[in-house]
NURO-219319 format. One record per residue: x, y, z of N, C-alpha, C in turn; residue number from 1; chain; residue in one letter. Coordinates in steps of 0.02 Angstrom, whole numbers, plus 50000, padded with zeros to 5 digits. Example, Ala and Ser with C-alpha at 12.3 -4.5 7.8 and 13.67 -1.06 7.14 Angstrom:
<sites>
SITE  50660  49716  50390  50615  49775  50390  50660  49835  50390  1  A  a
SITE  50642  49888  50354  50684  49947  50357  50645  50002  50394  2  A  s
</sites>
This chain:
<sites>
SITE  50981  51692  48747  51050  51695  48769  51081  51627  48759  1  A  m
SITE  51140  51625  48732  51175  51563  48719  51225  51550  48775  2  A  d
SITE  51220  51492  48808  51266  51476  48862  51318  51425  48839  3  A  v
SITE  51326  51417  48774  51371  51367  48747  51442  51379  48771  4  A  a
SITE  51469  51328  48806  51538  51328  48828  51556  51389  48869  5  A  r
SITE  51507  51422  48896  51521  51481  48937  51556  51460  49001  6  A  a
SITE  51611  51493  49018  51648  51474  49079  51609  51487  49143  7  A  p
SITE  51556  51526  49139  51518  51544  49199  51459  51498  49213  8  A  d
SITE  51455  51440  49178  51401  51393  49192  51415  51363  49261  9  A  v
SITE  51369  51374  49308  51381  51349  49376  51380  51273  49380  10  A  p
SITE  51414  51245  49429  51417  51172  49438  51351  51145  49465  11  A  a
SITE  51315  51186  49503  51250  51165  49531  51200  51220  49519  12  A  i
SITE  51142  51203  49492  51088  51250  49481  51026  51221  49513  13  A  v
SITE  51000  51254  49565  50939  51232  49598  50940  51159  49618  14  A  e
SITE  50998  51134  49641  51003  51064  49663  51017  51015  49607  15  A  g
SITE  51027  51040  49546  51043  50997  49488  51117  51008  49472  16  A  i
SITE  51156  50954  49469  51226  50960  49450  51231  50969  49375  17  A  a
SITE  51272  51017  49355  51284  51031  49284  51354  51006  49269  18  A  i
SITE  51360  50960  49221  51425  50930  49204  51438  50938  49129  19  A  e
SITE  51501  50944  49113  51520  50947  49042  51540  50877  49021  20  A  r
SITE  51515  50856  48963  51530  50789  48937  51566  50797  48870  21  A  w
SITE  51620  50765  48857  51651  50711  48895  51708  50733  48940  22  A  p
SITE  51711  50798  48957  51766  50824  48997  51768  50799  49069  23  A  e
SITE  51711  50782  49099  51708  50763  49169  51676  50694  49180  24  A  e
SITE  51702  50642  49148  51670  50576  49154  51674  50546  49224  25  A  p
SITE  51728  50558  49260  51735  50530  49328  51683  50561  49375  26  A  a
SITE  51676  50626  49371  51627  50660  49414  51556  50639  49395  27  A  r
SITE  51543  50633  49330  51477  50611  49308  51461  50541  49334  28  A  a
SITE  51511  50497  49334  51501  50429  49360  51488  50430  49435  29  A  a
SITE  51524  50473  49470  51514  50479  49543  51443  50505  49558  30  A  q
SITE  51421  50554  49521  51353  50581  49531  51300  50529  49513  31  A  l
SITE  51314  50487  49462  51267  50434  49444  51260  50384  49501  32  A  q
SITE  51317  50363  49530  51315  50315  49586  51276  50344  49645  33  A  r
SITE  51282  50409  49656  51247  50442  49711  51175  50460  49693  34  A  a
SITE  51154  50445  49632  51087  50461  49608  51071  50536  49616  35  A  r
SITE  51121  50577  49599  51113  50649  49602  51083  50673  49536  36  A  t
SITE  51030  50712  49538  51003  50739  49476  51055  50781  49441  37  A  p
SITE  51065  50769  49375  51118  50803  49339  51100  50814  49266  38  A  r
SITE  51126  50868  49239  51117  50885  49169  51187  50887  49138  39  A  l
SITE  51196  50847  49086  51260  50845  49051  51257  50893  48991  40  A  l
SITE  51306  50936  48987  51314  50980  48930  51362  50945  48883  41  A  l
SITE  51336  50915  48830  51376  50875  48784  51409  50921  48733  42  A  v
SITE  51475  50914  48727  51513  50955  48680  51484  50948  48609  43  A  a
SITE  51491  51000  48568  51459  51002  48502  51470  50940  48459  44  A  p
SITE  51528  50912  48458  51541  50855  48414  51548  50789  48453  45  A  n
SITE  51530  50789  48516  51537  50729  48558  51472  50688  48556  46  A  a
SITE  51480  50624  48573  51423  50579  48578  51400  50577  48650  47  A  t
SITE  51335  50583  48663  51310  50578  48733  51328  50511  48763  48  A  p
SITE  51333  50507  48829  51349  50443  48861  51294  50391  48849  49  A  p
SITE  51315  50329  48841  51267  50275  48833  51257  50243  48901  50  A  e
SITE  51195  50224  48915  51181  50191  48979  51147  50124  48965  51  A  t
SITE  51160  50076  49010  51131  50009  49003  51056  50010  49017  52  A  d
SITE  51036  50053  49064  50966  50059  49080  50949  50132  49090  53  A  e
SITE  50886  50151  49085  50867  50221  49091  50887  50249  49160  54  A  p
SITE  50909  50310  49160  50928  50345  49222  50884  50407  49228  55  A  d
SITE  50833  50404  49272  50787  50461  49277  50819  50524  49307  56  A  p
SITE  50879  50517  49335  50912  50574  49366  50962  50608  49319  57  A  f
SITE  50966  50586  49256  51013  50615  49210  50978  50636  49146  58  A  m
SITE  50995  50695  49122  50973  50718  49058  51034  50749  49025  59  A  d
SITE  51032  50757  48960  51087  50788  48925  51060  50833  48870  60  A  w
SITE  51101  50880  48850  51084  50925  48796  51148  50941  48759  61  A  v
SITE  51144  50942  48692  51202  50957  48651  51215  51032  48652  62  A  q
SITE  51277  51051  48659  51294  51122  48656  51301  51143  48584  63  A  e
SITE  51287  51205  48566  51264  51258  48609  51190  51249  48629  64  A  p
SITE  51174  51275  48687  51106  51269  48713  51082  51338  48735  65  A  v
SITE  51019  51352  48720  50993  51417  48740  50966  51413  48812  66  A  d
SITE  50957  51470  48841  50936  51476  48911  50868  51443  48924  67  A  e
SITE  50821  51450  48878  50754  51420  48887  50757  51344  48888  68  A  n
SITE  50796  51315  48844  50803  51242  48842  50836  51217  48907  69  A  t
SITE  50888  51251  48928  50922  51232  48990  50874  51236  49049  70  A  m
SITE  50836  51289  49052  50788  51298  49106  50736  51241  49106  71  A  h
SITE  50710  51224  49047  50661  51170  49042  50689  51104  49065  72  A  a
SITE  50751  51089  49046  50782  51026  49067  50793  51025  49143  73  A  r
SITE  50812  51081  49172  50822  51085  49245  50756  51075  49281  74  A  i
SITE  50702  51106  49256  50636  51098  49287  50614  51025  49285  75  A  v
SITE  50626  50992  49229  50607  50921  49223  50647  50879  49273  76  A  a
SITE  50711  50893  49280  50752  50855  49328  50731  50870  49400  77  A  l
SITE  50710  50931  49413  50686  50947  49481  50624  50907  49497  78  A  l
SITE  50581  50896  49448  50522  50854  49458  50542  50783  49474  79  A  g
SITE  50592  50756  49440  50617  50689  49455  50647  50687  49524  80  A  t
SITE  50685  50738  49543  50716  50739  49609  50664  50741  49664  81  A  a
SITE  50608  50775  49652  50557  50777  49704  50526  50709  49715  82  A  s
SITE  50524  50667  49663  50500  50599  49671  50545  50560  49718  83  A  i
SITE  50608  50579  49720  50656  50543  49761  50651  50559  49835  84  A  a
SITE  50608  50606  49854  50598  50619  49925  50552  50565  49953  85  A  k
SITE  50562  50545  50016  50517  50495  50044  50446  50522  50049  86  A  p
SITE  50399  50481  50027  50328  50501  50029  50290  50445  50063  87  A  i
SITE  50251  50463  50112  50208  50414  50146  50141  50415  50110  88  A  l
SITE  50129  50361  50073  50069  50356  50032  50011  50323  50069  89  A  g
SITE  49961  50305  50031  49902  50272  50058  49919  50204  50087  90  A  d
SITE  49879  50184  50135  49883  50117  50164  49952  50100  50194  91  A  h
SITE  49986  50150  50220  50049  50138  50255  50107  50119  50211  92  A  g
SITE  50109  50142  50149  50165  50126  50105  50210  50187  50100  93  A  v
SITE  50274  50176  50118  50325  50228  50113  50359  50219  50045  94  A  l
SITE  50358  50272  50005  50389  50271  49938  50449  50316  49937  95  A  w
SITE  50500  50294  49901  50557  50336  49885  50583  50314  49817  96  A  r
SITE  50570  50353  49767  50587  50333  49700  50549  50270  49683  97  A  g
SITE  50585  50217  49665  50553  50153  49648  50549  50106  49708  98  A  e
SITE  50577  50126  49765  50576  50084  49825  50512  50096  49864  99  A  t
SITE  50481  50042  49887  50422  50050  49929  50427  50002  49988  100  A  w
SITE  50399  50024  50044  50402  49985  50106  50332  49989  50138  101  A  i
SITE  50304  49930  50150  50239  49927  50184  50250  49932  50259  102  A  a
SITE  50214  49978  50291  50221  49990  50362  50158  49969  50399  103  A  l
SITE  50167  49948  50461  50109  49933  50504  50076  50000  50522  104  A  s
SITE  50015  49998  50548  49982  50062  50567  50023  50103  50616  105  A  p
SITE  50052  50071  50666  50093  50110  50715  50154  50138  50680  106  A  i
SITE  50189  50097  50638  50247  50122  50602  50229  50179  50556  107  A  e
SITE  50171  50174  50525  50148  50227  50480  50139  50293  50518  108  A  e
SITE  50107  50289  50576  50095  50350  50614  50161  50380  50641  109  A  r
SITE  50207  50337  50664  50271  50361  50687  50311  50393  50630  110  A  l
SITE  50311  50359  50572  50347  50385  50514  50318  50452  50492  111  A  t
SITE  50252  50458  50491  50221  50521  50472  50243  50577  50518  112  A  a
SITE  50246  50564  50583  50266  50615  50630  50339  50634  50620  113  A  a
SITE  50382  50585  50610  50454  50598  50601  50468  50634  50535  114  A  l
SITE  50435  50613  50481  50447  50644  50416  50416  50713  50410  115  A  l
SITE  50368  50728  50453  50338  50795  50452  50389  50848  50474  116  A  a
SITE  50439  50826  50512  50490  50872  50538  50559  50840  50532  117  A  r
SITE  50583  50825  50472  50648  50793  50465  50703  50837  50494  118  A  p
SITE  50749  50804  50529  50805  50841  50558  50789  50876  50624  119  A  g
SITE  50726  50869  50647  50706  50900  50710  50686  50846  50759  120  A  r
SITE  50702  50857  50821  50689  50807  50873  50615  50806  50891  121  A  v
SITE  50588  50746  50893  50520  50736  50918  50526  50701  50986  122  A  l
SITE  50497  50732  51036  50499  50703  51104  50456  50641  51110  123  A  g
SITE  50468  50604  51163  50431  50543  51175  50356  50555  51180  124  A  r
SITE  50336  50610  51210  50264  50624  51217  50232  50632  51148  125  A  a
SITE  50266  50667  51103  50239  50677  51035  50237  50611  50997  126  A  r
SITE  50290  50570  51005  50291  50505  50971  50237  50459  50999  127  A  l
SITE  50227  50461  51065  50175  50421  51096  50106  50442  51069  128  A  e
SITE  50095  50506  51066  50031  50532  51041  50021  50512  50967  129  A  q
SITE  50075  50514  50928  50069  50496  50857  50058  50422  50848  130  A  a
SITE  50098  50381  50881  50095  50309  50871  50036  50274  50905  131  A  g
SITE  50017  50299  50963  49964  50268  51002  49914  50322  51024  132  A  w
SITE  49872  50345  50978  49826  50399  50994  49779  50383  51051  133  A  p
SITE  49769  50318  51065  49725  50299  51121  49763  50299  51187  134  A  d
SITE  49830  50312  51185  49870  50318  51245  49891  50252  51277  135  A  g
SITE  49881  50196  51244  49898  50131  51273  49968  50110  51255  136  A  l
SITE  50018  50140  51286  50088  50121  51273  50132  50138  51333  137  A  t
SITE  50196  50122  51326  50246  50140  51376  50312  50153  51340  138  A  n
SITE  50364  50172  51379  50428  50188  51349  50459  50129  51312  139  A  d
SITE  50450  50069  51338  50477  50010  51305  50445  49999  51236  140  A  r
SITE  50381  50011  51231  50346  50003  51168  50370  50054  51116  141  A  a
SITE  50382  50115  51139  50408  50167  51094  50477  50146  51069  142  A  i
SITE  50521  50127  51115  50589  50108  51095  50590  50048  51049  143  A  d
SITE  50549  49997  51065  50546  49937  51023  50519  49954  50953  144  A  a
SITE  50468  49996  50950  50439  50015  50886  50489  50055  50844  145  A  s
SITE  50525  50100  50876  50574  50141  50840  50631  50096  50815  146  A  i
SITE  50653  50048  50856  50706  50001  50835  50685  49963  50773  147  A  t
SITE  50624  49937  50772  50599  49902  50712  50592  49949  50653  148  A  r
SITE  50566  50009  50667  50555  50058  50614  50621  50079  50581  149  A  l
SITE  50673  50087  50620  50739  50104  50593  50759  50055  50538  150  A  r
SITE  50751  49991  50552  50770  49939  50504  50724  49940  50443  151  A  k
SITE  50661  49954  50454  50612  49952  50399  50623  50009  50350  152  A  r
SITE  50638  50070  50375  50641  50128  50330  50711  50142  50303  153  A  v
SITE  50762  50106  50328  50830  50117  50305  50838  50109  50229  154  A  a
SITE  50807  50058  50197  50815  50052  50125  50789  50112  50085  155  A  p
SITE  50746  50151  50115  50719  50212  50082  50762  50273  50098  156  A  a
SITE  50820  50262  50130  50864  50318  50145  50842  50360  50204  157  A  g
SITE  50799  50333  50246  50777  50370  50306  50814  50340  50365  158  A  v
SITE  50851  50382  50400  50887  50360  50460  50854  50392  50520  159  A  r
SITE  50843  50351  50571  50812  50377  50633  50865  50375  50687  160  A  i
SITE  50877  50431  50718  50928  50438  50769  50896  50453  50837  161  A  h
SITE  50924  50422  50889  50904  50438  50957  50941  50501  50979  162  A  a
SITE  50906  50545  51011  50936  50604  51041  50926  50595  51116  163  A  v
SITE  50979  50572  51148  50975  50550  51218  50941  50601  51263  164  A  r
SITE  50891  50576  51298  50855  50618  51346  50803  50663  51314  165  A  g
SITE  50797  50661  51248  50750  50707  51215  50700  50672  51170  166  A  h
SITE  50722  50623  51131  50677  50589  51085  50714  50562  51024  167  A  g
SITE  50683  50569  50967  50711  50542  50905  50703  50593  50849  168  A  y
SITE  50747  50586  50798  50740  50627  50739  50752  50585  50677  169  A  l
SITE  50721  50604  50622  50731  50571  50558  50778  50613  50515  170  A  a
SITE  50825  50579  50484  50871  50610  50438  50860  50578  50369  171  A  e
SITE  50850  50619  50319  50839  50593  50251  50906  50594  50215  172  A  i
SITE  50929  50535  50197  50993  50527  50163  50984  50541  50088  173  A  q
SITE  51037  50566  50056  51032  50574  49983  51024  50506  49949  174  A  p
SITE  50990  50506  49893  50982  50444  49855  51034  50437  49803  175  A  v
</sites>
Protein backbone atom coordinates (compact mmCIF):
# COMPACT_ATOMS: atom_id res chain seq x y z
CA UNK A 1 0.00 0.00 0.00
CA UNK A 2 1.35 3.39 -0.93
CA UNK A 3 0.83 6.16 1.65
CA UNK A 4 2.48 8.83 -0.48
CA UNK A 5 0.98 12.23 0.27
CA UNK A 6 -2.15 10.55 1.57
CA UNK A 7 -4.26 13.07 3.50
CA UNK A 8 -5.10 10.40 6.08
CA UNK A 9 -1.53 10.01 7.42
CA UNK A 10 -2.01 10.53 11.16
CA UNK A 11 0.05 13.14 13.02
CA UNK A 12 1.01 10.61 15.72
CA UNK A 13 1.50 6.87 15.27
CA UNK A 14 2.29 4.80 18.37
CA UNK A 15 3.93 7.78 20.08
CA UNK A 16 5.93 8.81 17.00
CA UNK A 17 5.14 12.21 15.46
CA UNK A 18 4.71 12.07 11.69
CA UNK A 19 5.62 15.33 9.95
CA UNK A 20 5.68 16.42 6.34
CA UNK A 21 8.91 18.04 5.17
CA UNK A 22 9.38 20.82 4.12
CA UNK A 23 5.73 21.77 4.76
CA UNK A 24 5.96 21.80 8.59
CA UNK A 25 9.45 23.11 9.52
CA UNK A 26 8.30 25.06 12.60
CA UNK A 27 6.55 22.05 14.12
CA UNK A 28 9.52 19.82 13.26
CA UNK A 29 11.85 22.26 15.05
CA UNK A 30 9.54 22.33 18.08
CA UNK A 31 9.48 18.53 18.23
CA UNK A 32 13.28 18.45 17.89
CA UNK A 33 13.70 20.81 20.87
CA UNK A 34 11.34 18.59 22.89
CA UNK A 35 13.28 15.47 21.79
CA UNK A 36 10.06 13.92 20.54
CA UNK A 37 10.56 10.84 18.36
CA UNK A 38 9.49 11.81 14.85
CA UNK A 39 9.43 10.56 11.29
CA UNK A 40 9.65 13.13 8.51
CA UNK A 41 7.89 12.35 5.25
CA UNK A 42 10.09 14.22 2.77
CA UNK A 43 8.33 15.45 -0.34
CA UNK A 44 9.39 13.67 -3.56
CA UNK A 45 11.65 16.42 -4.87
CA UNK A 46 12.65 17.98 -1.53
CA UNK A 47 15.96 17.70 0.28
CA UNK A 48 15.86 16.14 3.77
CA UNK A 49 16.73 18.51 6.62
CA UNK A 50 20.40 18.84 7.48
CA UNK A 51 21.46 18.58 11.09
CA UNK A 52 24.67 19.72 12.78
CA UNK A 53 24.81 16.58 14.88
CA UNK A 54 23.02 13.22 14.78
CA UNK A 55 19.50 13.22 16.19
CA UNK A 56 18.51 9.73 17.40
CA UNK A 57 14.88 10.83 17.72
CA UNK A 58 14.46 11.77 14.05
CA UNK A 59 14.29 9.67 10.93
CA UNK A 60 13.10 10.56 7.46
CA UNK A 61 11.89 8.79 4.38
CA UNK A 62 11.36 10.13 0.86
CA UNK A 63 7.81 9.94 -0.42
CA UNK A 64 6.25 7.89 -1.85
CA UNK A 65 6.76 5.35 0.91
CA UNK A 66 5.21 1.92 1.26
CA UNK A 67 3.51 0.71 4.43
CA UNK A 68 6.26 -1.81 5.31
CA UNK A 69 9.02 0.81 5.15
CA UNK A 70 6.99 3.23 7.25
CA UNK A 71 6.29 0.51 9.81
CA UNK A 72 10.00 -0.41 10.01
CA UNK A 73 11.01 3.22 10.56
CA UNK A 74 8.38 3.64 13.29
CA UNK A 75 9.56 0.46 15.05
CA UNK A 76 13.15 1.72 14.97
CA UNK A 77 12.10 5.08 16.44
CA UNK A 78 10.09 3.31 19.14
CA UNK A 79 13.27 1.50 20.14
CA UNK A 80 15.08 4.83 20.42
CA UNK A 81 12.21 6.30 22.44
CA UNK A 82 12.35 3.41 24.89
CA UNK A 83 16.00 4.27 25.54
CA UNK A 84 14.78 7.69 26.61
CA UNK A 85 12.88 6.25 29.57
CA UNK A 86 14.73 6.46 32.88
CA UNK A 87 16.49 3.19 33.64
CA UNK A 88 18.12 2.33 36.93
CA UNK A 89 21.19 0.36 35.93
CA UNK A 90 23.89 -1.51 37.80
CA UNK A 91 25.77 0.05 40.69
CA UNK A 92 23.22 2.81 41.31
CA UNK A 93 23.47 4.57 37.94
CA UNK A 94 20.30 6.20 36.65
CA UNK A 95 20.32 6.45 32.84
CA UNK A 96 18.11 8.48 30.55
CA UNK A 97 19.27 8.63 26.99
CA UNK A 98 22.86 9.85 27.19
CA UNK A 99 22.44 11.34 30.68
CA UNK A 100 23.64 9.33 33.66
CA UNK A 101 23.54 10.05 37.38
CA UNK A 102 25.41 8.09 40.04
CA UNK A 103 23.23 7.51 43.09
CA UNK A 104 24.11 6.52 46.64
CA UNK A 105 22.75 3.15 47.84
CA UNK A 106 19.85 4.82 49.68
CA UNK A 107 19.08 7.06 46.67
CA UNK A 108 19.21 4.01 44.42
CA UNK A 109 16.70 2.10 46.55
CA UNK A 110 14.36 5.11 46.84
CA UNK A 111 14.57 5.76 43.09
CA UNK A 112 13.85 2.10 42.31
CA UNK A 113 10.73 2.21 44.47
CA UNK A 114 9.50 5.49 42.96
CA UNK A 115 10.21 4.49 39.34
CA UNK A 116 8.50 1.13 39.82
CA UNK A 117 5.23 3.06 40.15
CA UNK A 118 5.59 6.40 38.33
CA UNK A 119 2.67 8.73 38.90
CA UNK A 120 1.50 6.76 41.94
CA UNK A 121 1.95 7.80 45.54
CA UNK A 122 4.32 5.81 47.71
CA UNK A 123 3.64 6.21 51.41
CA UNK A 124 6.33 6.91 53.98
CA UNK A 125 6.24 3.33 55.25
CA UNK A 126 6.97 1.95 51.76
CA UNK A 127 9.75 4.52 51.20
CA UNK A 128 11.24 3.72 54.61
CA UNK A 129 11.18 0.01 53.81
CA UNK A 130 12.78 0.64 50.40
CA UNK A 131 15.46 3.08 51.51
CA UNK A 132 16.34 1.58 54.87
CA UNK A 133 15.55 -2.13 54.81
CA UNK A 134 17.15 -2.50 58.25
CA UNK A 135 14.60 0.00 59.63
CA UNK A 136 17.14 2.50 60.98
CA UNK A 137 15.55 5.80 59.95
CA UNK A 138 13.03 8.49 60.85
CA UNK A 139 10.77 11.00 59.07
CA UNK A 140 13.53 13.61 58.91
CA UNK A 141 15.88 11.18 57.17
CA UNK A 142 13.20 10.34 54.59
CA UNK A 143 12.47 14.01 53.90
CA UNK A 144 16.16 14.94 53.71
CA UNK A 145 16.92 12.03 51.38
CA UNK A 146 13.98 12.87 49.11
CA UNK A 147 15.06 16.54 49.01
CA UNK A 148 18.56 15.54 47.88
CA UNK A 149 17.18 12.94 45.49
CA UNK A 150 14.90 15.51 43.81
CA UNK A 151 17.94 17.59 42.87
CA UNK A 152 19.96 14.56 41.76
CA UNK A 153 17.37 13.05 39.40
CA UNK A 154 15.99 16.29 37.91
CA UNK A 155 18.53 16.34 35.02
CA UNK A 156 17.15 12.95 33.94
CA UNK A 157 13.64 14.40 33.72
CA UNK A 158 12.41 12.72 36.90
CA UNK A 159 10.40 15.01 39.16
CA UNK A 160 9.54 13.93 42.69
CA UNK A 161 6.46 15.52 44.22
CA UNK A 162 5.28 15.51 47.83
CA UNK A 163 1.68 14.47 48.32
CA UNK A 164 0.89 16.08 51.63
CA UNK A 165 -0.06 13.62 54.31
CA UNK A 166 0.44 10.62 52.03
CA UNK A 167 3.99 10.36 50.67
CA UNK A 168 5.78 11.05 47.40
CA UNK A 169 5.37 10.28 43.73
CA UNK A 170 7.72 10.35 40.75
CA UNK A 171 6.69 12.02 37.53
CA UNK A 172 8.64 11.28 34.36
CA UNK A 173 8.95 14.37 32.21
CA UNK A 174 9.18 14.16 28.42
CA UNK A 175 12.69 14.42 27.04
